[in-house]
C-alpha positions, 0 to 999 in steps of 0.5 A: 497558486501562480500556475493554477490561478494565473496570479502571483500571491502578494503575501506569504501564505504558510501551508500545512497541506493544500491541494489545487486542481487544473484541467489541461490538455497534453498530447490531445488528452484532457488531464485533471492535474491534482497539485498537492502542496506540502509543508517543509518544516521538521514539525511535519516530517511525520505527517507529510508522507500522508500525502504521498500514496498514489502520487504519479510524479514528485516535483522536488523544489529548491530556491535558486537563491539558496544553497541550503535548500539546494543541498537539502534536496539531496540530503533530505527530500530525495531520501524521504521520497525514495523511502516512501515511493521508490518507483515514482518519477521525480522532477527537480525544480529550481524556483525564484528564477527571477531573483537569480536573473536579477542577481546576474544583472547586478553582478554584470553592473559591477555590484559585489556578489555575497558568496554566502548567498550565491545563486545555484547555477543551471549546470549545478541543478542539472548535475544534481538531477542526473545524480538523483536520477530525475527524469528532468531538471527545470527552472521557473519563476512564480512571479514572472511565470517564466518556465512555470508550465508543468508540461514535464510533470504532465507528460511523466505520469501517463508514462511512468506510474507507480501503480503500473509497475514494470516488475513483479515480486516472487516471495520464496518460502521454505518449510524448514531449515536447510531445504535449499531455498537460498540455493535455489534463488542463487542457482537461478540468478547466477546459473551456478550452485553456491559453494557454501551455506549463507543464512538469511533473514529477509533479503530484499535486494540481492536477487533481481533478474530481468526477464521478458513477458509478452514482449515486455521486459520486467524486473523479477524481484526474488525475496528470500525469507527465514523460517525460524520462529524468532522471525515469525513476526518479522517475516510478514513485513515483506509480504506487501505487493507480493505477486507469487509465493514459492513454498519450498520443502526438501524432498529428503525431509518429511518434517519440512513436507508436513510443515507446508500444510501445518504452518506455511499455507495457513500463514500465507493464506492469513496474510495474502489469501488471494495471492497464488503460490507454487509448491516446490520440492527441492534437492531432487538430486538427493532423491535421484541418487537414492534411487541409483543406490536404492539397496544401499540407501534402504538399509540406512532407512532413508525416506524421501517424499515421492512425486505422487505425495508432492502432487497430492499435497499440491492438489489438497492445498490448492497450489497453482502448481507443483515442481521438483528441482535441484539447485545443484544440478539445476534440473527443474530450476528454470521450470519453477520460475517459468511457471511463476512467470505464467502465473504473473499474468493470472486472470484474477490478478488482473481483475483485482479491485481496489477499494479505499474505505475511510473510517471517521467519528469521535475519539474513543468510539472504537474506530481503530479497534474495529479496523485492527480486529477485522484486519488482524482477526483479534481484539486490541485491549489497549487503547492505541491513539492514532493520527492516521493509520491504514491497514490492508485486507484482501477479501472475496465478496460475492465472487469479487477479489477485493483489495480493501484499503482501510484508513483510520483517522483521528477524531480529536479537534486538533486534527481537523485540518489534517484529517481531510488529507486522507479523504481524496479518492475515498470509495466509501466512508464509515461514520462511526459512533458508540451505542453507549453514548449520545454525544458521539451519536449526535456528532455524526449529524453535527460534525462528521456528516457536514465535514465529509460532504464538504470534501467528498459530496458524492462518496457513499456513507455507511453509518456504523454503531460500535461497542454493541457488546456493552449494550448486550451485556447491559440488557442481560444484567439490567433485570438483576439490578436496577442500579446504574441505569444507562441509556443506549442508542437503539437500532431504531435510532441508528436507522433513523439517523441513517435515513436523515443523513442519507447513508446507504445503510445502518449496521452495528458491530462489536470489535471485541466479540466480532459480532457483525464485524465482517458484515460491516465491511462486506456491506461496505464493499457491496455498496461500492461495487453497486455504485461503480456498476451504476456509474459504468452503466450510466457512462456516456449517457446525456440527459436533456432537461 
């Protein structure tokens, strides 16, 4: 508040989450600096991370008069930030500099220092910043405004941003046990074949390799996975932000070859439909040994997958390439990863568009159900109460590759102050009501439309009527029985409300039957793309009235 309003607040104002904005100029560039305040109390440990996504730089603050807050920076705040946003730069900030300076003057005048409240010294703060790998350590006073200018923070985020990461993730699949996937990784990174078999579940840390792409050094993260059925639910947890898949099968195992088409391609395409993959045939040395001793091997009935068969399957499943290699002899190993490096700059990856879609409405109207049904392609029969959840879906709409971020919110009044935390940077809002009840329908106009327009007055709106399967069932049954008359919201009423609140469109769907469900999100994407096109066409125009 002292920085953004240039005025020190006279009294303590407890916060849950607040945000401030300031327009500043840094290196001849105008920047809108968004400042997000968070609550440090333990009661908000689960809610606080809601404000972390898309953060460009963190200011980790402690009071220079409090050793406890200084220690918490290392033991609580840095671990929390690194857990949620491992690559975002941090600046360590010591606050209440005026109090330490007053204490220093008092000590110089001969007053006794209380060791229990001894101030944190500059050297201590600097040592902590170096230990935590912060980009800088600064000290300031909100009261005197000494050291308050956030030049350091403003300089950091154009240079170090979470979204412009300098690494890419290569996730390696194996199409069956013992296909040599782990050996392939270790052979590539360590330039030697591992002497013994090491079983893996999901290894996210042991394989990292620095490479150069287009005069830029990047860190290649090699993620190992397990193929056993007991890990089928665990394995997809490592798919997020994968740039390329290597799907491996053993050239001496026709079963693993068949599993590529039967199991692994469907799984990859279900979770990451737009991510490219390369088909890899491993253990090439065994097939070459077989050719050298063909007569002896043929008598044993050995059967190897041929290069022609591998290439044919690669074309059939639309793989980006097919490579054969041997971790033992290292033949073809470098070619496999060189091909992956080329794919990292694949054109469609660069043109992926990100859309944030936030769903609001009364509790129990089916917001969570439509999101889960759409994202997971199955209906959740049990009610799952949500505070704030988000889901991701990679989809193709009208030839556009879209990464759709789906944000679920809680409709209860208890969360009225917290819900707007999910609103910033929203591209479109889905205002949901259930067609089986008038209350949620009227609340669109009375509560949800005013709330959205208060926080995001320009974001497009899509009005959504949910649970149409109940209305359809009632329509079929009402002719058989006149009992239990029930009034449902009609399509005409929904369209009238959409016109009244100036929503882009009114659509209806059912999470249970998935009727109209895909159309809801396709329409939402088209609306956002249309608005972006209008803004781009109007950019730079000046109207004089």
